[in-house]
Backbone as a chain_set.jsonl record, in Angstrom:
{"seq": "MTVMKYTLTVGTLLLLYACKSANLESELEMLKRLQREEQEAHLTNSALLFHRIVADTLCQVKNGEVSFLTNEQVVHRFESYFSGVEFVRWEDSAEPIFVISEDATLAHVLVQKHVELIAKSDSTRTIQKTDFGWTELWRKRNGQWKLYTITSTQKESD", "coords": {"N": [[-6.72, 41.806, 29.632], [-7.334, 41.214, 26.932], [-4.917, 40.357, 26.001], [-4.237, 38.043, 27.195], [-6.535, 36.36, 26.236], [-5.479, 36.156, 23.558], [-3.23, 34.861, 23.938], [-4.066, 32.323, 25.08], [-5.518, 31.527, 22.574], [-3.427, 31.029, 20.746], [-1.901, 29.318, 22.087], [-3.905, 27.07, 21.955], [-4.255, 26.555, 19.512], [-1.764, 25.807, 18.759], [-1.459, 23.377, 20.197], [-3.827, 21.922, 19.001], [-2.569, 21.885, 16.617], [-0.06, 19.942, 17.451], [-1.792, 17.928, 18.303], [-2.963, 16.954, 15.67], [-0.786, 16.51, 14.065], [0.39, 14.268, 15.44], [-1.951, 12.568, 15.133], [-1.692, 12.122, 12.316], [0.956, 10.947, 12.428], [0.446, 8.56, 13.344], [-1.467, 7.541, 11.795], [0.514, 7.242, 9.367], [2.027, 5.401, 10.534], [0.454, 3.015, 10.467], [-0.187, 2.717, 7.884], [2.541, 2.207, 6.897], [2.739, -0.123, 8.041], [0.829, -1.853, 6.722], [2.165, -1.857, 4.28], [4.312, -3.594, 5.028], [2.813, -5.858, 5.649], [1.703, -6.617, 2.911], [4.27, -7.29, 1.772], [4.869, -9.337, 3.584], [2.86, -11.035, 2.67], [3.43, -11.701, 0.079], [5.927, -12.886, 0.164], [5.586, -15.014, 1.998], [3.548, -16.14, 0.294], [0.764, -16.093, 1.119], [-2.322, -15.362, 0.305], [-4.473, -14.571, 1.417], [-3.954, -12.843, 3.366], [-4.529, -10.458, 1.722], [-7.098, -10.117, 1.722], [-8.044, -8.925, 4.151], [-7.102, -6.265, 3.629], [-7.684, -5.216, 1.493], [-10.407, -3.143, -0.094], [-13.947, -3.951, -0.558], [-14.318, -3.416, -3.29], [-11.89, -3.528, -5.722], [-10.195, -1.205, -7.977], [-8.404, -1.561, -10.789], [-5.514, -0.378, -12.426], [-4.011, -1.183, -15.322], [-1.54, -2.263, -17.707], [-2.886, -0.447, -19.653], [-5.327, -0.807, -19.289], [-8.562, -0.247, -17.437], [-9.783, -2.188, -14.697], [-12.217, -3.78, -12.586], [-12.505, -5.265, -9.492], [-13.663, -7.825, -7.412], [-13.085, -8.025, -3.713], [-13.111, -10.862, -3.087], [-12.067, -11.778, -5.654], [-9.807, -10.637, -5.891], [-8.154, -11.682, -4.051], [-8.323, -14.453, -4.86], [-7.168, -14.237, -7.617], [-4.483, -13.775, -6.251], [-3.944, -15.992, -5.058], [-3.945, -17.867, -7.176], [-1.726, -16.76, -8.518], [0.508, -16.974, -6.576], [0.496, -19.745, -6.348], [2.08, -20.318, -8.563], [4.631, -19.455, -8.268], [7.671, -18.756, -6.828], [9.007, -16.51, -4.531], [12.1, -14.856, -4.328], [13.177, -12.352, -3.956], [11.425, -9.537, -2.823], [11.088, -6.452, -2.49], [11.454, -3.004, -1.613], [12.971, -0.775, -3.906], [13.219, 1.771, -3.557], [12.469, 4.247, -1.058], [9.007, 3.967, 0.152], [6.709, 6.591, -0.731], [4.408, 8.302, 1.192], [1.49, 10.009, 1.123], [-0.772, 11.546, 3.164], [-4.208, 12.544, 3.486], [-5.313, 15.454, 5.046], [-7.586, 15.21, 6.997], [-7.252, 12.403, 7.331], [-8.296, 10.576, 6.242], [-8.059, 9.517, 3.599], [-5.391, 8.303, 1.429], [-2.092, 8.17, -0.437], [0.118, 6.006, -1.66], [3.26, 5.666, -3.115], [5.18, 3.692, -4.755], [8.236, 1.699, -5.361], [9.211, -1.324, -6.359], [11.519, -3.924, -6.362], [11.584, -7.041, -7.802], [12.458, -10.496, -7.444], [12.025, -13.719, -8.709], [11.171, -17.273, -9.066], [9.637, -19.285, -11.371], [7.576, -21.949, -10.777], [7.069, -23.818, -12.462], [9.612, -23.974, -14.064], [12.187, -25.711, -14.724], [14.514, -25.25, -14.651], [15.142, -23.419, -12.82], [15.479, -20.566, -13.25], [15.98, -17.386, -12.036], [13.801, -14.599, -12.296], [14.017, -11.077, -12.809], [12.439, -8.327, -12.251], [11.44, -4.735, -12.112], [9.3, -2.705, -10.548], [6.748, -0.173, -10.352], [4.333, 1.366, -8.812], [1.112, 3.181, -7.78], [-0.762, 3.062, -5.037], [-3.873, 3.611, -3.816], [-5.73, 4.604, -0.643], [-8.267, 4.209, 1.548], [-9.947, 5.199, 4.569], [-12.109, 3.788, 6.587], [-14.223, 3.439, 8.961], [-12.313, 3.229, 10.958], [-10.612, 1.688, 9.621], [-7.806, 0.985, 7.201], [-8.425, 0.798, 3.853], [-7.422, -0.728, 0.714], [-8.16, 0.689, -2.372], [-7.885, 1.58, -4.844], [-5.303, 0.626, -7.275], [-2.562, 1.472, -9.49], [-0.169, 0.319, -11.837], [2.936, -0.085, -13.096], [5.389, -1.292, -15.099], [8.942, -1.766, -15.439], [10.575, -1.782, -18.291], [12.803, -4.321, -19.667], [16.114, -4.186, -19.841]], "CA": [[-7.514, 40.542, 29.447], [-7.236, 40.957, 25.421], [-3.671, 39.555, 25.708], [-4.656, 36.727, 27.752], [-7.213, 35.808, 25.062], [-4.712, 35.907, 22.474], [-2.059, 33.682, 24.257], [-4.675, 30.972, 25.052], [-5.827, 31.116, 21.264], [-2.225, 30.73, 20.076], [-1.622, 28.091, 22.959], [-4.711, 26.098, 21.764], [-3.902, 26.173, 18.082], [-0.452, 24.88, 18.963], [-1.976, 22.044, 20.726], [-4.309, 21.178, 18.107], [-1.383, 21.214, 15.64], [0.558, 18.837, 17.912], [-2.49, 16.501, 17.939], [-3.161, 16.675, 14.351], [0.553, 15.899, 13.707], [0.529, 13.198, 16.058], [-2.732, 11.623, 14.327], [-1.018, 11.697, 11.135], [2.094, 9.912, 12.36], [-0.375, 7.262, 13.842], [-2.074, 6.989, 10.332], [1.548, 6.595, 8.817], [2.542, 3.926, 10.86], [-0.381, 2.022, 10.091], [0.037, 2.653, 6.386], [3.667, 1.466, 6.854], [2.691, -1.892, 8.831], [0.182, -2.522, 5.706], [3.096, -2.278, 3.275], [5.03, -4.598, 5.57], [1.905, -7.175, 5.289], [1.828, -6.861, 1.775], [5.545, -7.977, 1.587], [4.904, -10.705, 4.213], [1.898, -12.07, 1.837], [4.127, -12.17, -1.313], [7.231, -13.531, 0.528], [4.891, -16.342, 2.154], [2.508, -17.045, -0.486], [-0.318, -15.873, 2.051], [-3.075, -14.527, -0.463], [-5.521, -14.468, 2.535], [-3.661, -11.444, 3.935], [-5.251, -9.343, 0.97], [-8.698, -10.164, 2.373], [-8.209, -7.998, 5.121], [-6.398, -4.773, 3.525], [-8.362, -4.634, 0.176], [-11.814, -2.913, -0.128], [-14.899, -4.764, -1.0], [-13.898, -3.558, -4.816], [-10.677, -2.869, -6.112], [-10.131, -0.579, -9.23], [-6.964, -1.758, -10.936], [-5.293, 0.193, -13.757], [-2.946, -1.797, -15.674], [-1.597, -2.53, -19.222], [-3.836, 0.238, -20.41], [-6.987, -0.989, -19.077], [-9.257, -0.14, -16.09], [-10.948, -3.019, -14.253], [-13.059, -3.571, -11.096], [-12.366, -6.619, -8.75], [-14.166, -7.873, -5.987], [-12.085, -8.664, -2.682], [-12.77, -12.411, -3.48], [-11.352, -11.96, -6.912], [-8.302, -10.302, -5.833], [-7.758, -13.111, -3.117], [-8.339, -15.858, -5.911], [-6.1, -13.983, -8.349], [-3.211, -13.894, -5.797], [-3.495, -17.513, -4.875], [-3.397, -18.371, -8.384], [-0.11, -16.321, -8.742], [1.438, -17.413, -5.7], [0.675, -21.091, -6.663], [2.733, -20.669, -9.65], [5.837, -18.786, -8.28], [8.505, -18.886, -5.438], [9.842, -15.085, -4.376], [13.441, -14.958, -4.025], [13.252, -11.024, -3.404], [10.193, -8.67, -3.2], [11.663, -5.065, -1.681], [11.6, -1.724, -1.881], [14.177, -0.213, -4.439], [13.158, 3.364, -2.999], [11.391, 4.407, 0.188], [7.844, 4.511, -0.497], [6.416, 7.917, -0.37], [3.138, 8.413, 1.59], [0.69, 11.313, 1.385], [-2.201, 11.606, 3.634], [-5.166, 14.148, 3.518], [-5.449, 16.495, 6.183], [-8.316, 14.612, 7.804], [-6.536, 11.16, 7.403], [-9.341, 9.312, 5.616], [-7.56, 9.349, 2.198], [-3.928, 8.433, 1.52], [-1.891, 7.584, -1.544], [1.468, 5.67, -1.678], [3.991, 5.642, -4.499], [6.023, 2.415, -4.47], [8.907, 1.008, -6.258], [9.877, -2.61, -5.921], [12.599, -5.131, -6.938], [11.127, -8.472, -7.45], [12.94, -11.592, -8.063], [10.995, -14.924, -8.585], [11.46, -18.334, -9.763], [8.702, -19.88, -11.896], [7.641, -23.27, -10.297], [7.194, -24.75, -13.7], [10.902, -23.743, -14.639], [12.942, -27.003, -14.46], [15.941, -24.559, -14.514], [15.069, -22.633, -11.526], [15.901, -19.549, -13.338], [15.622, -16.373, -11.423], [13.445, -13.52, -13.159], [14.086, -9.949, -12.224], [11.453, -7.321, -12.661], [11.393, -3.655, -11.327], [7.852, -2.193, -10.774], [6.158, 1.263, -9.698], [2.809, 1.707, -8.651], [0.344, 4.054, -6.714], [-1.768, 2.798, -4.021], [-4.964, 4.652, -3.049], [-6.238, 4.048, 0.455], [-9.512, 5.197, 2.142], [-10.089, 4.723, 5.823], [-13.638, 3.897, 6.794], [-14.755, 2.629, 9.992], [-11.218, 3.126, 11.478], [-9.879, 0.515, 8.851], [-7.531, 1.54, 5.998], [-8.503, -0.126, 2.664], [-6.933, -0.368, -0.654], [-9.496, 0.513, -3.319], [-7.15, 1.481, -6.256], [-3.963, 0.488, -7.69], [-2.066, 1.697, -10.847], [0.692, -0.371, -11.885], [3.699, -0.071, -14.219], [6.532, -2.561, -15.176], [9.862, -1.346, -16.198], [11.21, -2.673, -19.378], [14.079, -5.329, -19.58], [17.445, -3.401, -20.489]], "C": [[-7.4, 40.335, 27.84], [-5.971, 40.079, 25.251], [-3.934, 38.204, 26.333], [-5.558, 35.744, 26.598], [-6.594, 35.319, 23.884], [-3.69, 34.899, 22.802], [-2.82, 32.533, 24.312], [-5.061, 30.736, 23.612], [-4.543, 30.438, 20.642], [-1.929, 29.36, 20.795], [-2.518, 26.887, 22.37], [-4.565, 25.58, 20.451], [-2.627, 25.524, 17.962], [-0.624, 23.566, 19.157], [-2.775, 21.153, 19.711], [-3.388, 20.707, 16.885], [-0.77, 20.106, 15.999], [-0.44, 17.443, 17.775], [-2.773, 15.873, 16.669], [-1.993, 15.937, 13.918], [0.62, 14.537, 14.115], [-0.407, 12.085, 15.418], [-2.174, 11.187, 13.085], [-0.015, 10.83, 11.307], [1.545, 8.824, 12.753], [-0.7, 6.604, 12.522], [-0.949, 6.463, 9.485], [1.934, 5.488, 9.255], [1.749, 2.774, 10.41], [-0.406, 1.601, 8.489], [1.452, 1.881, 5.911], [3.568, 0.187, 7.31], [1.876, -2.488, 7.693], [1.063, -2.594, 4.466], [3.982, -3.382, 3.677], [4.107, -5.967, 5.35], [1.857, -7.307, 4.154], [3.163, -7.619, 1.215], [5.437, -9.165, 2.093], [4.173, -11.618, 3.088], [2.646, -12.447, 0.477], [5.291, -13.31, -0.707], [6.839, -15.013, 1.235], [3.668, -16.807, 1.727], [1.311, -17.104, 0.126], [-1.452, -14.829, 1.193], [-4.016, -14.078, 0.395], [-5.301, -13.213, 2.991], [-4.317, -10.413, 3.065], [-6.436, -9.193, 1.456], [-8.953, -8.874, 3.202], [-8.001, -6.432, 4.82], [-7.109, -4.359, 2.211], [-9.87, -4.35, 0.07], [-12.645, -3.922, -0.682], [-14.762, -4.867, -2.662], [-12.791, -2.892, -5.053], [-10.62, -2.31, -7.438], [-8.426, -0.836, -9.533], [-6.837, -1.187, -12.373], [-3.902, -0.358, -14.036], [-2.6, -2.236, -17.093], [-2.672, -1.571, -20.2], [-5.234, -0.19, -20.257], [-7.224, -0.932, -17.52], [-10.068, -1.348, -15.762], [-11.327, -2.925, -12.826], [-13.116, -5.131, -10.587], [-12.904, -6.589, -7.649], [-13.057, -8.397, -5.023], [-11.731, -10.22, -2.989], [-12.106, -12.627, -4.686], [-10.007, -11.708, -6.961], [-7.605, -11.38, -4.839], [-7.239, -14.319, -4.081], [-6.949, -15.234, -6.964], [-4.336, -14.051, -7.712], [-2.825, -15.358, -5.439], [-3.284, -18.264, -6.179], [-1.91, -18.134, -8.882], [0.594, -16.936, -7.869], [1.402, -18.834, -5.958], [1.978, -21.371, -7.736], [4.37, -20.098, -9.595], [6.254, -18.83, -6.946], [9.222, -17.254, -5.506], [11.237, -15.551, -3.71], [13.31, -13.733, -3.21], [11.962, -10.264, -3.853], [10.613, -7.409, -1.979], [11.639, -4.052, -2.604], [12.998, -1.275, -2.656], [14.235, 1.348, -3.994], [12.241, 3.24, -1.758], [9.917, 4.7, -0.229], [7.347, 5.786, -0.068], [4.738, 8.018, 0.16], [2.736, 9.613, 1.596], [-0.463, 10.9, 2.044], [-3.056, 12.825, 3.733], [-4.987, 14.191, 5.057], [-6.434, 15.777, 7.432], [-8.407, 13.104, 8.208], [-7.543, 10.209, 7.22], [-8.889, 9.024, 4.252], [-6.038, 9.197, 2.043], [-3.547, 7.773, -0.126], [-0.269, 7.187, -1.152], [2.047, 5.586, -2.657], [5.046, 4.761, -3.971], [6.937, 2.015, -5.593], [9.479, -0.139, -5.61], [10.703, -3.273, -6.939], [12.122, -6.396, -6.773], [11.852, -9.379, -8.143], [12.068, -12.967, -7.586], [11.591, -16.043, -9.315], [9.759, -19.142, -10.305], [8.374, -21.408, -11.328], [7.695, -24.254, -11.442], [8.535, -24.862, -14.361], [11.602, -24.652, -13.989], [14.524, -26.285, -14.076], [16.175, -23.761, -13.512], [15.476, -21.151, -11.858], [15.106, -18.189, -12.652], [15.116, -15.025, -12.384], [13.488, -12.469, -12.306], [13.354, -8.945, -12.617], [11.31, -6.085, -11.605], [9.808, -3.002, -11.805], [7.652, -0.724, -9.961], [4.755, 1.33, -9.781], [2.218, 2.629, -7.803], [-0.722, 3.305, -6.129], [-2.746, 3.847, -3.472], [-5.586, 3.985, -1.937], [-7.205, 4.952, 1.015], [-9.402, 4.611, 3.484], [-11.546, 5.034, 6.079], [-13.773, 2.673, 8.035], [-13.338, 2.229, 11.038], [-10.241, 2.115, 10.804], [-9.193, 1.508, 7.666], [-7.636, 0.445, 4.874], [-8.23, 0.21, 1.32], [-7.773, -0.406, -1.559], [-8.965, 0.829, -4.737], [-5.781, 1.201, -6.473], [-3.581, 0.642, -9.255], [-0.771, 1.11, -10.828], [1.622, -0.135, -13.199], [4.916, -1.097, -13.956], [7.642, -1.702, -15.792], [10.424, -2.31, -17.244], [12.543, -3.014, -19.163], [15.167, -4.254, -20.087], [17.793, -4.453, -21.689]], "O": [[-7.378, 39.157, 27.484], [-5.972, 39.156, 24.436], [-3.715, 37.236, 25.604], [-5.227, 34.616, 26.234], [-6.974, 34.329, 23.258], [-3.318, 34.116, 21.928], [-2.392, 31.595, 23.641], [-4.929, 29.547, 23.319], [-4.652, 29.353, 20.072], [-1.73, 28.356, 20.112], [-1.988, 25.779, 22.278], [-4.703, 24.384, 20.196], [-2.443, 24.705, 17.061], [-0.092, 22.687, 18.479], [-2.537, 19.958, 19.54], [-3.389, 19.612, 16.323], [-0.749, 19.178, 15.19], [-0.121, 16.333, 17.351], [-2.839, 14.659, 16.474], [-2.129, 14.814, 13.431], [0.877, 13.656, 13.294], [0.015, 10.957, 15.165], [-2.161, 9.994, 12.783], [0.087, 9.911, 10.494], [2.244, 7.844, 12.493], [-0.355, 5.476, 12.173], [-1.143, 5.416, 8.868], [2.199, 4.56, 8.492], [2.256, 1.72, 10.028], [-0.591, 0.481, 8.014], [1.557, 1.169, 4.912], [4.397, -0.633, 6.916], [2.1, -3.687, 7.528], [0.718, -3.389, 3.592], [4.428, -4.119, 2.797], [4.615, -7.008, 4.934], [1.991, -8.514, 3.954], [3.084, -8.453, 0.313], [5.774, -10.136, 1.416], [4.66, -12.659, 2.648], [2.378, -13.498, -0.103], [5.408, -14.444, -1.172], [7.564, -15.999, 1.106], [2.886, -17.549, 2.322], [0.614, -18.077, -0.163], [-1.43, -13.619, 1.419], [-4.476, -12.983, 0.071], [-6.242, -12.424, 3.074], [-4.702, -9.41, 3.665], [-6.853, -8.048, 1.632], [-9.812, -8.017, 2.997], [-8.513, -5.527, 5.479], [-7.095, -3.171, 1.889], [-10.613, -5.329, 0.144], [-12.08, -4.814, -1.314], [-14.97, -5.896, -3.304], [-12.647, -1.738, -4.651], [-11.103, -3.101, -8.248], [-7.482, -0.475, -8.829], [-7.647, -1.357, -13.284], [-2.9, -0.165, -13.348], [-3.586, -2.633, -17.714], [-3.146, -1.953, -21.27], [-6.139, 0.08, -21.047], [-6.49, -1.348, -16.622], [-11.033, -1.589, -16.488], [-10.837, -2.13, -12.024], [-13.685, -6.029, -11.207], [-12.808, -5.643, -6.867], [-12.179, -9.138, -5.464], [-10.618, -10.731, -3.108], [-11.527, -13.706, -4.809], [-9.175, -12.234, -7.701], [-6.466, -11.789, -5.059], [-6.164, -14.918, -4.077], [-5.867, -15.82, -6.982], [-3.315, -14.272, -8.363], [-1.689, -15.827, -5.501], [-2.499, -19.211, -6.234], [-1.144, -18.928, -9.429], [1.503, -17.599, -8.37], [2.517, -19.316, -5.759], [2.689, -22.376, -7.731], [5.175, -20.214, -10.519], [5.47, -18.923, -6.003], [9.892, -16.905, -6.479], [11.4, -16.383, -2.818], [13.308, -13.817, -1.982], [11.506, -10.325, -4.995], [10.419, -7.549, -0.772], [11.739, -4.052, -3.831], [14.064, -1.411, -2.057], [15.263, 2.016, -4.11], [11.453, 2.322, -1.529], [9.69, 5.675, -0.945], [7.604, 6.077, 1.1], [3.885, 7.752, -0.686], [3.509, 10.456, 2.051], [-1.146, 9.98, 1.593], [-2.629, 13.942, 4.025], [-4.669, 13.365, 5.912], [-6.087, 15.798, 8.613], [-9.188, 12.594, 9.012], [-7.671, 9.19, 7.898], [-9.508, 8.097, 3.729], [-5.385, 10.078, 2.602], [-4.32, 7.134, -0.84], [0.446, 7.925, -0.474], [1.237, 5.34, -3.551], [5.696, 4.998, -2.952], [6.476, 1.982, -6.734], [10.11, -0.083, -4.554], [10.56, -3.162, -8.157], [12.201, -6.919, -5.662], [11.981, -9.236, -9.359], [11.597, -13.203, -6.474], [12.47, -15.817, -10.146], [8.907, -19.457, -9.475], [9.319, -22.141, -11.621], [8.276, -25.337, -11.373], [8.686, -25.762, -15.186], [11.728, -24.561, -12.768], [15.409, -26.771, -13.372], [17.316, -23.372, -13.263], [15.809, -20.445, -10.906], [13.892, -18.001, -12.73], [15.93, -14.472, -13.125], [13.108, -12.629, -11.147], [13.779, -8.553, -13.704], [11.097, -6.32, -10.415], [9.324, -2.864, -12.928], [8.402, -0.331, -9.068], [4.131, 1.344, -10.842], [2.976, 2.949, -6.887], [-1.622, 2.922, -6.877], [-2.397, 4.798, -2.773], [-6.004, 2.843, -2.123], [-7.095, 6.178, 1.016], [-8.788, 3.549, 3.595], [-12.111, 6.112, 5.892], [-13.515, 1.47, 8.006], [-13.283, 1.212, 11.729], [-9.202, 1.761, 11.362], [-9.747, 2.521, 7.238], [-7.038, -0.628, 4.95], [-8.673, 1.223, 0.778], [-8.304, -1.5, -1.751], [-9.55, 0.38, -5.723], [-5.037, 1.687, -5.621], [-4.193, 0.036, -10.134], [-0.119, 1.329, -9.807], [1.068, -0.004, -14.29], [5.276, -1.564, -12.876], [7.296, -0.908, -16.666], [10.68, -3.489, -17.001], [13.361, -2.275, -18.614], [14.728, -3.424, -20.884], [18.746, -4.241, -22.439]]}, "num_chains": 1, "name": "protein.A"}
């Protein structure tokens, strides 16, 4: 009888581990999809896509400053930015690194992007190239992942 209980307990633990692993795989796929949506937003100048993925308040750490933006302010900033540029490339220069909490309610994504764009005001249509690295912090609430903090750096030109 004791051996039977032990066997069931180990079997139950293995099943729970498999379910937990499957759930984290599902969360990973959702976060990867959101990364693709960010790319789509940039390449199609679709600032409204950010409305769905950004939390009500976004904390931004950039250029030595910490600021807090409402969802609407984020969308407005991207509308302004997108109206002045045309993206040639906006792609990963390294695979993003995803870390998801065990309870799948928090995640961070480490991103490295190579960006090429043309300023619409530039009559010579010179392509500007920049490499960025950033950390995105995501929180899952009511079944939805929302970006709530981003820390961004830009590689200095050679």
